[in-house]
C-alpha positions in Angstrom: 35.4 48.7 -16.8 36.5 46.8 -19.9 37.8 43.3 -19.7 40.7 43.0 -22.2 42.2 39.6 -23.2 45.8 39.7 -24.6 46.2 36.5 -26.6 49.7 35.7 -27.8 50.4 33.4 -30.7 53.3 30.9 -30.7 55.4 33.3 -32.8 54.8 36.2 -30.4 55.9 34.1 -27.4 59.1 33.2 -29.0 60.0 36.7 -29.8 59.3 38.0 -26.3 60.5 35.1 -24.2 62.8 37.3 -22.2 60.0 39.6 -21.0 57.9 38.0 -18.3 55.5 40.9 -18.3 55.2 41.3 -22.0 52.4 43.6 -23.2 51.6 45.6 -26.3 53.8 48.5 -25.1 57.0 46.6 -24.0 60.0 47.0 -26.4 60.8 43.9 -28.4 57.7 43.4 -30.3 59.0 44.7 -33.5 57.1 43.2 -36.5 54.2 42.4 -34.4 50.7 43.8 -34.9 47.4 43.5 -33.0 43.8 43.2 -33.9 41.2 44.4 -31.4 37.6 43.2 -31.4 34.6 44.9 -30.1 30.9 43.8 -30.4 27.5 45.4 -31.0 24.1 44.3 -32.0 22.9 45.1 -35.5 19.7 47.2 -35.8 16.7 45.1 -36.7 15.1 45.6 -40.1 11.5 46.6 -39.8 8.9 45.7 -42.5 5.4 47.0 -42.5 2.9 44.9 -44.2 -0.2 46.8 -43.6 0.1 50.0 -41.5 2.5 51.8 -39.1 5.0 50.4 -36.9 4.3 49.4 -33.2 6.4 50.1 -30.3 10.1 49.3 -30.1 11.3 45.8 -29.0 13.9 45.7 -26.2 13.5 42.3 -24.6 14.9 40.5 -27.6 18.3 42.2 -27.3 19.6 40.3 -24.3 22.8 38.4 -24.7 23.7 36.0 -21.9 26.4 34.0 -23.6 28.9 35.1 -26.3 31.2 32.6 -28.0 34.2 33.8 -30.1 35.8 31.4 -32.5 39.1 32.4 -34.0 40.9 30.9 -37.1 44.3 31.9 -38.4 45.6 32.1 -42.0 44.9 28.9 -44.0 44.7 26.6 -40.8 41.6 24.5 -40.7 41.7 23.8 -37.0 40.3 26.3 -34.6 43.0 28.6 -33.2 41.1 29.9 -30.1 37.7 29.9 -28.4 36.5 32.3 -25.8 33.2 32.3 -24.0 31.7 35.1 -22.0 28.5 34.5 -19.8 26.3 36.5 -17.5 22.8 35.1 -16.8 21.2 38.6 -16.5 22.8 39.8 -19.7 26.3 40.8 -21.0 27.3 44.4 -21.6 29.0 43.9 -25.0 30.7 47.3 -24.8 32.8 45.9 -21.9 34.2 43.1 -23.8 37.2 43.6 -25.9 39.7 41.0 -27.2 43.1 41.5 -28.8 45.3 39.1 -30.9 48.9 39.6 -31.9 51.0 38.2 -34.7 53.4 39.2 -37.4 52.8 41.4 -40.4 50.6 39.8 -43.1 48.8 37.3 -40.8 45.2 36.7 -41.5 42.6 36.2 -38.7 39.1 35.1 -39.2 36.5 35.5 -36.4 33.1 33.7 -36.1 30.9 34.9 -33.1 27.7 33.4 -31.9 25.5 34.7 -29.1 22.9 32.9 -26.9 24.1 29.3 -27.7 23.4 26.3 -25.5 26.7 25.4 -23.9 26.9 21.9 -25.4 26.3 23.3 -28.8 29.0 25.9 -28.3 31.5 23.2 -27.3 30.4 21.2 -30.3 31.3 24.0 -32.7 34.6 24.5 -31.0 35.7 21.0 -32.0 34.7 21.5 -35.7 37.3 22.3 -38.3 37.0 25.5 -40.3 35.6 23.5 -43.3 33.1 21.6 -41.1 31.7 24.9 -39.6 30.6 25.9 -43.1 29.2 22.6 -44.2 25.5 21.8 -44.4 25.2 18.8 -42.0 28.2 19.4 -39.6 27.6 23.2 -39.2 23.9 22.8 -38.1 22.6 24.0 -34.8 19.7 21.8 -33.4 17.2 24.5 -32.1 15.3 22.4 -29.7 18.4 21.6 -27.5 18.3 24.9 -25.6 18.9 27.1 -28.7 15.4 28.4 -29.1 14.8 30.4 -25.9 12.3 33.1 -24.9 13.7 36.4 -25.8 17.2 35.1 -26.2 17.5 34.9 -30.0 20.6 33.3 -31.5 22.8 35.9 -33.2 25.9 35.6 -35.4 28.6 37.9 -36.7 31.9 37.6 -38.5 35.2 39.5 -39.0 38.3 39.1 -41.0 41.6 41.0 -41.0 45.1 40.9 -42.3 47.6 42.3 -39.8 50.0 45.2 -40.5 50.9 47.4 -43.3 50.8 44.6 -45.8 47.0 44.4 -45.7 45.7 44.9 -49.2 42.4 46.1 -47.8 44.0 48.7 -45.3 45.1 52.1 -46.2 46.8 52.5 -42.9 49.7 50.4 -41.5 49.9 49.1 -38.0 47.3 47.7 -35.6 43.6 47.1 -36.6 40.3 47.4 -34.9 37.2 45.4 -35.9 33.7 46.1 -34.7 31.6 42.8 -35.2 28.0 43.2 -35.6 25.7 40.5 -34.4 22.7 39.7 -36.5 19.6 38.0 -35.2 18.9 34.8 -37.1 15.2 35.0 -36.0 12.3 36.7 -37.6 9.6 38.3 -35.4 5.9 38.6 -36.4 3.7 41.0 -34.7 0.0 40.5 -35.5 -2.4 43.2 -34.3 -5.9 42.0 -35.4 -8.0 39.6 -37.5 -11.1 41.0 -39.2 -14.1 39.2 -40.6 -15.2 40.7 -43.9 -16.6 37.8 -45.9 -17.7 38.2 -49.4 -20.7 36.0 -48.6 -22.9 38.3 -46.5 -24.6 35.4 -44.8 -21.3 34.4 -43.1 -21.3 37.8 -41.4 -24.4 36.6 -39.4 -23.1 33.2 -38.7 -21.1 31.8 -35.7 -17.5 32.4 -36.6 -14.7 31.9 -34.0 -11.0 32.2 -34.6 -9.5 29.2 -32.7 -5.8 29.8 -33.2 -2.8 31.0 -35.2 -0.1 28.5 -35.9 3.2 28.7 -37.9 3.7 25.3 -39.5 6.6 23.5 -41.1 9.1 25.6 -38.9 12.7 24.9 -38.9 14.4 22.9 -36.2 17.9 23.4 -37.7 20.0 26.5 -38.3 23.1 26.8 -40.4 24.7 29.9 -38.8 27.6 30.4 -41.2 27.3 30.4 -45.0 31.0 31.2 -45.5 34.0 32.9 -44.0 34.4 36.5 -44.9 37.4 38.2 -46.5 38.8 41.4 -44.9 36.6 43.5 -47.1 33.2 41.9 -46.2 33.2 42.2 -42.5 30.3 44.7 -42.4 28.0 42.5 -44.6 25.4 40.1 -43.3 25.9 37.9 -46.2 28.4 35.4 -44.4 25.8 34.5 -41.9 22.7 34.9 -44.0 23.9 33.8 -47.5 23.6 35.6 -50.8 21.5 38.6 -51.6 19.4 38.9 -54.7 16.6 40.9 -56.5 13.1 40.1 -55.3 9.7 39.4 -56.8 7.3 41.2 -54.6 4.3 39.1 -55.4 6.2 36.2 -53.9 7.3 37.9 -50.6 5.5 37.5 -47.4 2.8 40.2 -47.6 3.8 41.2 -51.1 6.6 43.2 -49.5 8.7 45.7 -51.5 12.3 46.5 -50.4 13.7 50.0 -50.8 17.0 48.6 -51.9 15.5 46.1 -54.3 17.4 43.3 -52.7 16.8 40.7 -50.0 18.6 37.7 -48.5 17.3 34.8 -50.4 19.4 31.9 -48.9 18.9 32.6 -45.2 19.6 29.3 -43.5 20.0 27.8 -47.0 20.5 24.2 -45.7 16.9 23.6 -46.6 17.1 25.1 -50.2 15.0 22.5 -51.9 17.2 19.5 -52.3 16.8 18.2 -48.7 13.7 16.3 -47.6 12.2 18.0 -44.6 10.4 14.8 -43.8 13.6 13.2 -42.6 15.9 13.6 -39.6 19.6 14.7 -39.3 22.2 13.5 -36.8 25.4 15.3 -35.8 27.0 12.3 -34.1 29.1 11.6 -37.2 30.7 15.0 -36.8 31.7 14.3 -33.1 28.5 15.5 -31.3 27.9 13.7 -28.1 25.3 13.6 -25.3 22.0 15.2 -26.1 23.4 16.4 -29.5 24.1 13.0 -30.7 20.5 12.2 -31.6 18.0 12.2 -34.5 16.5 15.6 -34.8 13.6 16.4 -37.2 14.3 19.0 -39.7 10.9 20.7 -39.0 8.2 20.9 -36.3 4.5 21.7 -36.6 4.8 19.5 -39.7 1.5 19.5 -41.6 2.7 18.1 -45.0 0.0 15.8 -46.5 -2.2 15.4 -43.5 -5.7 14.4 -43.9 -8.8 16.7 -43.6 -9.4 18.3 -40.3 -5.9 17.5 -38.9 -3.5 20.2 -37.5 -0.2 19.1 -36.1 1.4 21.2 -33.4 4.3 19.3 -31.9 7.1 21.9 -31.5 8.6 21.4 -28.0 9.2 23.9 -25.2 9.4 27.6 -26.0 9.4 26.8 -29.7 5.8 25.8 -29.5 4.9 29.1 -27.5 6.7 31.1 -30.1 5.0 29.5 -33.1 1.4 29.0 -32.0 -1.4 30.6 -30.0 -4.9 29.3 -29.3 -7.9 31.3 -28.2 -10.1 29.7 -25.6 -13.9 29.7 -25.5 -15.6 32.9 -26.8 -12.2 34.8 -26.9 -11.8 34.4 -30.6 -15.4 35.1 -31.7 -15.7 37.5 -34.7 -19.3 36.8 -35.9 -22.4 35.8 -34.2 -25.8 34.4 -35.4 -27.6 35.8 -32.3 -25.8 39.0 -31.5 -26.3 41.6 -34.3 -23.9 44.0 -32.5 -21.1 41.5 -32.4 -17.8 43.2 -33.4 -16.1 41.6 -36.5 -12.6 42.4 -35.2 -10.4 40.2 -33.0 -7.6 42.0 -31.3 -4.7 39.5 -31.3 -1.7 41.6 -30.2 0.7 38.6 -30.2 4.2 38.1 -31.3 5.6 34.9 -33.0 9.2 33.9 -33.9 10.5 31.7 -36.6 13.9 30.8 -38.2 13.7 31.8 -41.8 14.7 29.0 -44.2 15.2 29.1 -47.9 12.9 26.7 -49.5 12.4 26.3 -53.2 8.7 26.7 -54.3 7.6 26.5 -57.9 4.6 28.6 -57.5 3.7 31.9 -55.9 0.4 30.5 -54.6 -0.5 27.8 -52.2 -0.6 24.4 -53.8 -4.1 23.2 -54.5 -3.6 19.5 -55.3 -3.1 17.0 -52.4 -0.3 15.0 -53.9 1.5 18.2 -55.1 1.4 20.3 -51.9 4.6 21.6 -50.6 6.2 21.8 -47.2 7.1 25.4 -47.2 6.6 27.4 -44.0 2.9 28.6 -43.6 1.0 30.8 -41.3 -2.3 29.0 -40.6 -5.4 30.7 -39.1 -7.8 28.2 -37.6 -11.4 29.2 -37.8 -14.6 27.5 -36.7 -17.7 28.5 -38.8 -21.1 27.2 -37.7 -19.4 24.3 -35.8 -17.0 23.3 -38.6 -13.3 23.8 -38.6 -11.6 25.5 -41.6 -7.9 26.4 -42.1 -6.5 29.4 -43.8 -2.9 28.6 -44.8 -0.8 31.5 -46.0 2.6 30.6 -47.5 5.6 32.3 -45.8 8.2 32.8 -48.6 11.5 34.7 -48.4 11.1 35.8 -44.9 14.1 37.9 -43.8 16.2 37.3 -40.8 17.0 39.9 -38.1 13.6 41.5 -39.0 10.3 42.5 -37.5 7.2 42.0 -39.6 4.3 44.2 -38.4 1.0 42.7 -39.6 -1.6 45.0 -38.6 -4.6 43.1 -40.0 -5.6 39.8 -41.5 -9.0 39.7 -43.3 -11.2 36.7 -43.7 -12.8 37.0 -47.0 -14.2 33.5 -47.8 -14.4 29.9 -46.6 -11.0 28.4 -45.7 -9.7 24.8 -46.5 -10.5 21.5 -44.9 -6.8 20.8 -45.0 -4.3 22.5 -42.8 -1.4 22.7 -45.5 -3.2 23.7 -48.7 -6.4 24.8 -50.3 -8.5 22.6 -52.6 -8.7 24.5 -55.8 -12.2 25.7 -56.5 -13.5 27.1 -59.7 -16.3 29.8 -60.2 -18.8 30.2 -62.9 -21.5 32.7 -63.7 -25.1 32.0 -65.1 -26.0 34.4 -67.9 -29.5 35.7 -68.5 -32.0 33.2 -69.8 -33.0 33.4 -73.5 -34.9 31.1 -76.0 -32.8 29.9 -79.0 -34.3 30.0 -82.4 -35.5 26.7 -84.1 -32.9 24.7 -86.0 -34.4 23.3 -89.3 -33.6 19.5 -90.0 -35.3 18.1 -93.1 -35.9 14.4 -93.8 -36.5 13.6 -97.5 -38.0 10.1 -97.3 -38.7 7.2 -94.9 -39.6 3.9 -96.5 -42.0 1.6 -94.5 -43.2 -2.0 -95.1 -39.7 -3.4 -95.5 -37.8 -5.7 -93.3 -34.7 -4.5 -91.4 -31.3 -6.0 -91.7 -32.0 -8.6 -89.1 -35.1 -10.0 -90.8 -37.4 -8.7 -88.1 -40.9 -7.6 -89.2 -41.2 -3.8 -88.7 -44.9 -3.4 -89.5 
């Protein structure tokens, strides 16, 4: 059975003060119009980097908390906040909210799913302008906002009530269906294959030790801007702008059918912020656990020395961004077993919050002092007892998306550094030949004279 909330504004209460049991059908609400909200989860975008799609994902669709933030007309303060909770999962189809006001009134709706209660309360005390700002409107992921199979989702809606709506061809009441988009990106890795260009490595001891997503975001900016009534179906307000793409810079050299992709997802990190610093929401009214210094990124491997891999993400964030193989579990080549398979079946999923990060090159940086702090997928491999890292830059990852990586091939030696490759150059030795004689003629050498210092030379 649907749960319906009838919310009256101050104007509506004045017009109907004589009716104790006022409802939408009672006479006396002339000039009043309603907007009804319903909720649904948007379909996930699926990107195939190597092969066919794997099975569907259902466990990441659970919503156990839904927060609806309502703003009216040009007011900057929050008009209303409603929270719905169910630990085992909400049925979004049973939730419907209705708001009433006079013709021409604008309503703006901002909806977040799976928030930590303290974070939800924090957002409820922010002004409309603060919700959209870079620092004030951040969600610290580590404080209960990065949970197993409970991805944070966001959605928006906007409407002008009544027949005066410029964007409506029909007068009267309005209905808005708000789509919830997942901010998280999911990566499914099927296998890692050893196929070294150097044939001797195929008969060496090669063991994959782990897979780690490094420089991962610990902050989410869930709202880029409030929508107008004609943009409620777009993911732009929650993800940022869309733009044409350059496939060679995309993760896995992806090509998009539409030719566009979100390039400002979580744009708070778009280049001009140092990810090596912390942020603190106390100045915006955050209290308790939220009034603390939070690092912008975890698994931070920027400018670490040789042989160092930092994995410091807390709780589920650590499990979602890293996996390590124990003992012989990750072996792909053997010096003693000629029949050793060169394929490691990974079959693991990883989760990250996409962030926009300026990068001035489409390749991993190759100089220590010029390395970047963009997000990277790092494969850790032990070859003949020595650890090598294979960092792969994760650029322009799309939110609300599943990346299906069916194979990663090891072709050469990795890096001694976890965040960049030392640039190496190749050269070829041509066939040997004997160069012809070069003739140098000397006309005369005088002997029996002293040199310029007066020293006898004979």
